[in-house]
C-alpha positions as CSV (number, residue, x, y, z in Angstrom):
1,M,80.8,170.0,119.0
2,K,78.0,168.3,116.7
3,K,77.0,164.6,118.2
4,T,78.1,161.2,116.5
5,T,75.0,159.1,116.6
6,A,75.2,155.5,117.0
7,S,73.9,155.0,113.5
8,G,74.6,151.3,112.2
9,V,75.1,149.6,115.2
10,V,72.8,146.4,115.4
11,A,73.8,142.8,116.0
12,L,71.7,139.9,114.3
13,V,73.6,136.5,114.4
14,T,73.5,134.6,117.9
15,S,76.8,133.0,117.5
16,A,80.1,134.7,117.2
17,V,81.4,138.0,115.7
18,I,81.9,137.2,112.2
19,A,84.6,139.2,111.6
20,A,88.6,139.2,112.0
21,G,88.6,135.7,113.7
22,H,87.2,137.2,117.0
23,A,84.7,135.2,118.9
24,V,82.7,137.1,121.6
25,A,79.4,136.2,123.2
26,G,78.0,140.0,123.2
27,I,78.4,142.4,120.8
28,E,78.1,140.8,117.3
29,V,78.1,142.0,113.4
30,P,75.3,141.4,111.1
31,P,75.9,139.9,107.9
32,A,77.0,142.2,105.1
33,G,74.0,143.0,103.1
34,T,71.7,143.6,106.0
35,T,69.7,146.6,106.1
36,L,68.1,148.0,109.6
37,T,65.9,150.7,109.8
38,Y,65.3,152.8,113.0
39,D,62.8,155.0,114.0
40,C,63.7,158.0,116.1
41,E,62.2,160.6,118.6
42,G,64.0,163.8,119.1
43,P,65.0,167.0,117.8
44,W,67.5,165.6,115.1
45,T,66.5,162.5,113.0
46,K,63.1,160.8,112.3
47,Q,64.4,157.9,110.4
48,Y,67.8,156.2,110.0
49,V,68.2,153.4,107.3
50,D,71.7,151.6,107.5
51,K,72.9,148.7,105.4
52,I,76.0,146.7,106.3
53,A,78.2,147.1,103.4
54,W,81.2,144.9,104.6
55,V,83.0,143.2,107.4
56,R,86.6,142.6,107.3
57,D,90.2,142.6,108.9
58,G,88.2,143.7,112.2
59,I,86.4,146.6,110.4
60,V,82.7,146.9,109.9
61,R,81.5,149.7,107.1
62,T,78.0,150.8,107.1
63,E,76.5,152.8,104.6
64,G,73.1,154.5,105.0
65,T,70.8,157.5,105.2
66,N,69.9,160.1,108.0
67,D,66.4,161.5,106.8
68,G,67.4,160.6,103.2
69,K,70.8,162.1,103.4
70,A,73.5,159.8,102.8
71,F,76.6,158.8,105.3
72,W,79.1,156.1,106.0
73,I,81.1,154.8,108.8
74,E,84.0,152.4,109.4
75,E,84.2,150.9,113.1
76,P,86.3,148.2,114.7
77,V,83.9,145.0,115.4
78,Y,84.8,145.5,119.4
79,T,83.1,149.2,119.0
80,F,80.1,148.3,117.2
81,G,77.2,150.0,119.4
82,L,79.3,152.7,120.2
83,T,80.0,156.2,118.8
84,L,83.6,155.1,118.6
85,F,84.8,154.9,114.9
86,T,88.0,154.8,112.7
87,E,86.6,156.9,110.0
88,R,83.4,158.5,108.9
89,E,81.5,160.6,106.1
90,S,79.0,163.0,108.0
91,S,75.4,163.0,106.5
92,K,75.4,166.9,107.1
93,G,78.0,167.6,104.5
94,T,80.9,168.4,107.1
95,G,83.4,166.0,105.4
96,R,85.1,163.2,106.9
97,Y,86.4,162.4,110.6
98,T,88.6,160.0,111.9
99,Q,89.5,158.9,115.6
100,S,92.4,157.2,117.1
101,F,92.3,155.1,120.3
102,D,93.4,151.7,121.8
103,I,91.3,149.2,120.2
104,D,92.4,146.4,122.4
105,D,91.4,147.9,125.5
106,L,87.9,147.6,124.3
107,E,87.9,144.0,123.6
108,Q,86.1,142.9,127.2
109,L,83.4,145.4,126.8
110,A,82.4,143.5,123.7
111,E,81.4,140.5,125.7
112,L,78.8,142.7,127.2
113,K,79.3,141.5,130.7
114,P,77.6,143.4,133.4
115,G,80.2,145.5,135.8
116,S,82.7,145.9,132.5
117,T,84.2,149.3,132.0
118,Y,86.4,151.3,129.7
119,G,87.9,154.8,130.3
120,G,90.4,156.5,128.1
121,S,91.4,159.5,125.7
122,V,90.2,159.3,122.1
123,T,91.6,161.6,119.4
124,E,89.5,162.8,116.8
125,R,90.3,164.8,113.5
126,D,88.2,166.5,110.7
127,R,89.5,169.0,107.8
128,N,89.5,171.9,110.2
129,G,91.9,170.5,113.2
130,R,92.2,167.9,116.1
131,W,90.5,167.5,119.5
132,T,90.4,165.0,122.1
133,W,87.6,163.2,123.8
134,R,87.6,161.6,127.4
135,Y,85.6,158.3,127.0
136,D,83.9,156.6,129.9
137,I,81.7,153.2,128.7
138,S,80.4,150.7,131.3
139,V,78.0,147.5,130.9
140,G,75.1,147.5,132.9
141,E,72.8,144.7,134.7
142,P,70.4,143.1,132.6
143,Q,66.9,144.8,132.5
144,T,63.3,144.3,130.8
145,I,62.1,146.9,128.4
146,D,58.7,147.5,126.7
147,H,60.0,147.8,122.8
148,P,57.6,148.7,120.4
149,T,58.4,145.9,117.8
150,R,60.3,143.3,120.1
151,G,57.8,143.7,122.9
152,K,59.4,142.9,126.4
153,V,62.2,141.8,126.4
154,D,65.5,141.4,128.4
155,V,68.4,143.8,127.3
156,I,72.1,144.5,128.4
157,P,72.5,148.4,128.4
158,V,75.9,150.1,127.7
159,T,76.4,153.6,128.9
160,E,78.8,155.6,127.2
161,K,79.7,158.9,128.5
162,R,82.1,161.5,126.4
163,M,83.4,164.9,127.0
164,S,85.8,167.1,125.2
165,Y,88.8,168.1,127.0
166,Q,88.2,171.3,126.1
167,G,84.6,171.3,128.3
168,S,82.8,172.8,125.6
169,Y,80.7,169.4,124.6
170,S,79.5,166.4,126.8
171,A,76.9,163.7,125.9
172,V,75.5,160.5,127.1
173,I,74.2,157.7,125.1
174,T,72.6,154.1,126.4
175,S,72.9,151.4,124.0
176,S,70.5,148.5,124.4
177,Y,71.3,144.8,123.0
178,E,68.9,142.0,123.7
179,K,70.3,139.6,126.5
180,N,69.9,136.6,124.3
181,G,71.5,136.9,120.7
182,G,72.9,140.6,121.1
183,L,70.4,142.2,118.6
184,F,71.0,146.1,119.1
185,I,67.5,147.5,119.3
186,R,67.5,151.0,120.8
187,W,69.7,153.9,122.2
188,H,68.8,156.7,123.8
189,Y,71.1,159.7,123.3
190,K,71.6,163.3,125.2
191,D,73.5,166.3,125.2
192,P,72.7,169.9,125.9
193,E,71.0,170.4,122.9
194,G,68.2,167.9,123.4
195,E,67.5,164.1,123.7
196,E,66.9,161.1,121.1
197,T,65.5,157.7,121.2
198,C,65.7,155.5,118.4
199,D,64.2,152.1,118.0
200,L,64.8,149.2,115.5
201,V,61.6,148.8,113.4
202,K,62.7,146.5,110.3
203,V,65.1,144.2,109.5
204,E,65.8,143.0,105.8
């Protein structure tokens, strides 16, 4: 399996989620038209440029580039910042992917309350077939990090562990949201192929 990054997962507004009438205090979706740039260190990508195309009916669509190669992803507002999605087009030319899972089970995670957890099965499909993931996601306690553009800032970490039930692949990603305002400013990704850390460097 190839990795699914957390590309395009950032929050800007400081009030409620502005989609589907759902209001939560934690994970928030930025306004349509917002462009976000992340610089990365690792073996895969040097820069992500993501634009929020639209937010409607509980879904957010992000269109962007991965080192200049185009991709898009559509995901529920509750999973904004995770590797979960409803449909995506890879920047690697491997076609479209879809996932199926119980969205309602993730509603509490979106509030970013420390101690919240989620565990469940996710079915993923592409043009070659289908497979099943085991997801375990947990919200950690607030911590202070030293960010290259935000300085010393308090964040809430969300750790996501996923493994294919066939046992052929596993990965861990930790996403860091600013405690005040929910801005998604960093992710650290690790799988058997290596590690990647990406930091938000520009918001337009």
